[in-house]
C-alpha positions as CSV (number, residue, x, y, z in Angstrom):
1,M,-57.4,50.8,-52.1
2,S,-54.4,48.7,-53.2
3,Q,-51.3,50.0,-54.9
4,A,-52.2,48.2,-58.0
5,D,-55.6,50.0,-58.1
6,T,-53.8,53.2,-57.6
7,W,-51.6,52.6,-60.6
8,Q,-54.6,51.8,-62.8
9,M,-56.2,55.0,-61.8
10,G,-53.1,57.0,-62.6
11,G,-52.4,57.9,-59.0
12,L,-49.0,58.0,-57.3
13,P,-47.7,55.1,-55.2
14,R,-47.4,55.4,-51.4
15,P,-44.2,53.7,-50.2
16,G,-44.4,51.5,-47.2
17,R,-42.3,51.8,-44.1
18,V,-39.5,49.5,-45.3
19,L,-39.3,51.1,-48.7
20,K,-39.1,54.6,-47.2
21,I,-36.1,53.5,-45.1
22,V,-34.4,51.9,-48.0
23,M,-34.9,55.0,-50.3
24,I,-33.7,57.4,-47.6
25,A,-30.6,55.2,-46.9
26,V,-29.8,55.1,-50.6
27,L,-30.0,58.8,-51.0
28,A,-28.2,59.5,-47.7
29,I,-25.2,57.2,-48.7
30,W,-25.0,58.9,-52.1
31,L,-25.1,62.4,-50.6
32,A,-22.4,61.5,-48.1
33,F,-19.9,60.3,-50.7
34,A,-20.9,63.0,-53.3
35,I,-20.3,65.8,-50.8
36,G,-17.3,64.2,-49.3
37,I,-15.5,63.5,-52.7
38,N,-16.7,66.6,-54.7
39,W,-16.6,69.2,-51.9
40,A,-14.7,68.0,-48.9
41,G,-11.7,66.6,-50.8
42,A,-12.2,63.0,-49.7
43,P,-10.2,60.5,-51.8
44,E,-12.1,58.3,-54.3
45,T,-10.5,55.3,-52.6
46,V,-12.9,55.7,-49.7
47,F,-15.8,55.1,-52.1
48,L,-14.1,52.2,-53.8
49,L,-13.5,50.5,-50.4
50,F,-17.2,49.7,-50.3
51,C,-17.7,48.7,-54.0
52,G,-17.5,45.2,-55.3
53,N,-14.3,43.8,-56.6
54,T,-14.1,40.1,-57.5
55,E,-10.4,39.7,-56.7
56,R,-10.7,41.3,-53.3
57,I,-13.9,39.4,-52.4
58,L,-12.2,36.1,-53.2
59,S,-9.3,37.3,-51.0
60,G,-11.6,37.6,-48.0
61,E,-13.3,41.0,-48.3
62,V,-16.7,39.5,-48.4
63,F,-18.4,42.6,-46.9
64,R,-18.2,44.1,-50.4
65,L,-21.0,41.9,-51.6
66,F,-23.3,43.5,-49.0
67,T,-22.2,47.1,-49.5
68,A,-22.0,47.2,-53.3
69,P,-25.8,47.5,-53.9
70,W,-25.9,50.6,-51.7
71,M,-23.2,52.5,-53.6
72,H,-23.9,54.8,-56.5
73,M,-21.8,57.0,-58.7
74,P,-20.9,60.1,-56.6
75,S,-19.5,62.3,-59.4
76,G,-20.2,63.2,-62.9
77,T,-23.8,62.0,-63.1
78,I,-27.0,61.8,-60.9
79,G,-28.7,59.3,-63.3
80,H,-27.2,56.3,-61.6
81,V,-28.8,57.0,-58.2
82,L,-32.0,58.4,-59.7
83,S,-32.5,55.3,-61.7
84,T,-32.4,53.2,-58.5
85,L,-34.7,55.6,-56.6
86,F,-37.3,55.8,-59.4
87,G,-37.2,52.1,-59.8
88,L,-37.9,51.6,-56.1
89,Y,-40.6,54.2,-56.0
90,F,-42.6,53.1,-59.0
91,L,-42.5,49.3,-58.6
92,A,-41.7,48.4,-55.0
93,P,-44.7,49.8,-53.1
94,S,-47.1,47.2,-54.5
95,L,-44.8,44.4,-53.6
96,E,-44.4,45.6,-50.0
97,E,-48.1,46.0,-49.7
98,K,-48.7,42.5,-51.0
99,W,-45.9,40.6,-49.1
100,G,-45.6,42.7,-46.0
101,G,-42.5,44.5,-44.8
102,K,-40.5,41.5,-43.5
103,R,-40.6,39.5,-46.7
104,F,-40.0,42.6,-48.8
105,A,-36.9,43.6,-46.8
106,W,-35.5,40.1,-47.1
107,F,-36.3,40.1,-50.8
108,L,-34.2,43.3,-51.3
109,F,-31.3,42.0,-49.2
110,F,-31.0,38.6,-51.0
111,S,-31.6,40.1,-54.4
112,G,-28.5,42.2,-54.2
113,L,-26.6,39.3,-52.7
114,I,-27.6,36.8,-55.4
115,A,-27.1,39.3,-58.2
116,Y,-23.5,40.2,-57.3
117,G,-22.7,36.7,-55.9
118,L,-23.6,35.2,-59.2
119,Q,-21.4,37.8,-61.0
120,V,-18.4,36.8,-58.8
121,L,-18.9,33.1,-59.6
122,V,-19.4,33.6,-63.3
123,Q,-16.3,35.8,-63.5
124,L,-14.4,33.2,-61.6
125,V,-15.1,30.4,-64.1
126,L,-14.8,32.6,-67.3
127,P,-11.5,33.1,-69.0
128,T,-9.8,36.3,-67.9
129,S,-10.0,37.8,-71.4
130,V,-13.8,37.4,-71.3
131,G,-14.4,38.3,-67.7
132,V,-12.8,41.7,-68.0
133,R,-15.1,42.6,-70.8
134,L,-18.2,41.7,-68.8
135,V,-17.3,42.8,-65.4
136,P,-15.5,46.1,-64.5
137,E,-12.7,46.1,-61.9
138,Y,-15.1,47.8,-59.4
139,W,-18.8,47.2,-59.6
140,F,-21.7,48.7,-57.6
141,G,-25.2,50.1,-57.6
142,G,-28.8,49.0,-57.0
143,I,-29.7,48.5,-60.7
144,P,-29.6,44.6,-60.4
145,V,-32.0,44.9,-57.4
146,I,-34.4,47.0,-59.6
147,G,-34.2,44.2,-62.2
148,A,-35.3,41.8,-59.5
149,I,-38.1,44.0,-58.4
150,S,-39.3,44.4,-62.0
151,I,-39.4,40.6,-62.6
152,A,-41.1,40.0,-59.2
153,W,-43.7,42.7,-60.0
154,A,-44.4,41.4,-63.5
155,M,-45.0,37.9,-62.2
156,S,-46.9,38.9,-59.1
157,F,-49.3,41.3,-60.9
158,R,-50.0,39.6,-64.2
159,G,-52.4,41.3,-66.5
160,Q,-52.0,44.7,-64.6
161,T,-50.5,47.9,-65.8
162,V,-47.9,50.2,-64.1
163,R,-47.5,53.9,-65.1
164,L,-43.8,54.5,-65.1
165,F,-42.6,58.0,-64.7
166,F,-46.2,59.1,-64.1
167,V,-47.5,58.7,-67.6
168,L,-46.0,55.7,-69.4
169,P,-48.4,52.7,-69.1
170,V,-46.6,49.3,-69.2
171,S,-48.3,46.0,-68.8
172,S,-46.7,43.3,-66.6
173,R,-45.9,41.3,-69.8
174,G,-44.4,44.3,-71.5
175,L,-42.3,45.1,-68.4
176,L,-41.0,41.5,-68.3
177,L,-40.0,41.6,-72.0
178,F,-38.5,45.0,-71.7
179,V,-36.3,44.2,-68.7
180,V,-35.0,40.9,-70.1
181,G,-34.6,42.2,-73.7
182,A,-32.8,45.3,-72.6
183,N,-30.2,43.4,-70.5
184,V,-29.7,40.9,-73.4
185,M,-29.0,43.8,-75.7
186,Y,-26.6,45.4,-73.2
187,L,-24.7,42.1,-73.1
188,I,-24.6,41.7,-76.8
189,A,-23.4,45.3,-77.3
190,L,-20.9,45.0,-74.4
191,A,-22.4,48.2,-73.1
192,Q,-20.6,48.2,-69.8
193,S,-22.3,49.7,-66.7
194,E,-21.4,50.4,-63.1
195,S,-22.9,47.1,-61.9
196,G,-21.4,44.9,-64.6
197,L,-23.1,42.9,-67.3
198,I,-23.7,39.7,-65.3
199,A,-25.2,41.1,-62.1
200,P,-28.5,42.2,-63.9
201,F,-29.1,38.6,-64.9
202,G,-28.5,37.5,-61.3
203,G,-31.0,40.1,-60.2
204,M,-33.6,38.8,-62.6
205,L,-33.0,35.3,-61.4
206,A,-33.4,36.5,-57.8
207,G,-36.7,38.2,-58.8
208,Y,-38.1,35.0,-60.1
209,L,-36.8,32.7,-57.3
210,L,-37.8,35.0,-54.4
211,G,-40.7,36.9,-55.8
212,G,-42.2,35.0,-58.7
213,S,-45.3,33.9,-56.7
214,T,-46.6,33.4,-53.2
215,P,-45.0,31.2,-51.9
216,S,-42.0,32.0,-54.0
217,P,-40.6,29.3,-56.4
218,L,-37.6,28.9,-54.2
219,R,-39.7,28.3,-51.1
220,R,-41.9,25.8,-52.9
221,A,-38.8,24.0,-54.1
222,I,-37.5,23.9,-50.5
223,L,-40.8,22.6,-49.2
224,R,-41.0,19.9,-51.8
225,F,-37.4,18.9,-50.9
226,R,-38.3,18.7,-47.2
227,L,-41.5,16.7,-48.0
228,S,-39.5,14.2,-50.2
229,R,-37.0,13.7,-47.3
230,L,-39.9,13.1,-44.9
231,D,-41.5,10.6,-47.2
232,A,-38.2,8.8,-47.7
233,E,-37.6,8.8,-43.9
234,A,-41.1,7.4,-43.3
235,A,-40.5,4.7,-46.0
236,R,-37.2,3.7,-44.3
237,E,-38.9,3.5,-40.9
238,A,-41.7,1.3,-42.3
239,E,-39.1,-1.0,-43.9
240,I,-37.2,-1.2,-40.6
241,R,-40.4,-2.2,-38.8
242,R,-41.2,-4.9,-41.3
243,K,-37.7,-6.3,-41.0
244,R,-38.0,-6.4,-37.2
245,I,-41.3,-8.2,-37.4
246,R,-39.9,-10.8,-39.8
247,R,-36.9,-11.4,-37.5
248,S,-39.1,-11.8,-34.5
249,G,-40.9,-14.7,-36.0
250,L,-44.3,-13.2,-34.9
251,Q,-47.1,-13.4,-37.3
252,V,-50.8,-12.5,-37.4
253,L,-53.1,-15.5,-37.7
254,P,-56.7,-15.1,-39.1
255,G,-59.2,-15.9,-36.4
256,G,-62.4,-14.9,-34.7
257,R,-65.2,-17.0,-33.2
258,K,-68.8,-16.0,-33.7
259,G,-71.2,-18.1,-31.6
260,V,-69.1,-21.2,-31.7
261,D,-70.5,-24.0,-29.6
262,D,-69.5,-27.5,-28.9
263,D,-71.3,-28.9,-32.0
264,D,-69.7,-26.3,-34.3
265,D,-67.0,-27.7,-36.4
266,S,-66.7,-24.8,-38.8
267,D,-63.0,-24.5,-38.0
268,G,-62.4,-27.9,-39.7
269,N,-60.4,-29.5,-36.9
270,G,-63.0,-32.1,-36.2
271,N,-63.4,-31.2,-32.5
272,G,-66.0,-28.5,-32.7
273,D,-64.3,-26.4,-30.0
274,G,-63.2,-23.5,-32.1
275,R,-59.5,-24.3,-32.2
276,G,-57.6,-24.0,-35.4
277,P,-56.3,-26.7,-37.7
278,N,-53.1,-26.8,-35.6
279,G,-55.0,-27.5,-32.4
280,R,-54.3,-24.0,-31.0
281,W,-56.9,-21.6,-29.7
282,L,-57.4,-18.6,-31.9
283,N,-57.9,-15.2,-30.2
């Protein structure tokens, strides 16, 4: 029975191997920083070292792009990390089952990278007065990845229903509209979050490009580009061959003899021997 069938019957999803590892890693990282900061006296700067910061990334600390999706608020709330864990648990099992572990793992990795990478680029081109309103000084969390998973699920399981939080039935179309609409409302209200207001849109874009279908829209675009290059190369090679033939002076003459005898003057040269009008034998 597939995960999608399990959802429609109201059962609980069964995470695959990759998803289990990701969820355990998210929880373990949160526990390490939560215990270290709240109970062991570790400074908050240790946590911020692994969070995203546009200025520091542009200064060379690129590793922050890769670590930011794994970091979740260690103090004051557990809602941040729970939102990521629940999002993974309720939506991701079907994707891993359909795609396989390898594609699913790469999808999670590149979703976080695209989401936060886009945020860095957008903040770079925006006026500073606008950028500081959309992106906090330090940004982090897996919420943009959950947005990517939501879009990928909605587009991969069209017409199906998912039961969020065990009881709330949501169709694929409804989930798509909810995710997009909620992020637009957050942006309009400037309701700042730990991940920033641009990264969720990068996550949704990643969800479409990497998980919108099989093969993904991005892979189809790459394959079409490669095919167009191959077609162009073949056309260039054919043109080069034609030019070489023209320069060589060689040509193909129509010919062929079928039962030509000495009395046959079908070639029109008057000698009845099968030679062409120019007196040459045709082969």
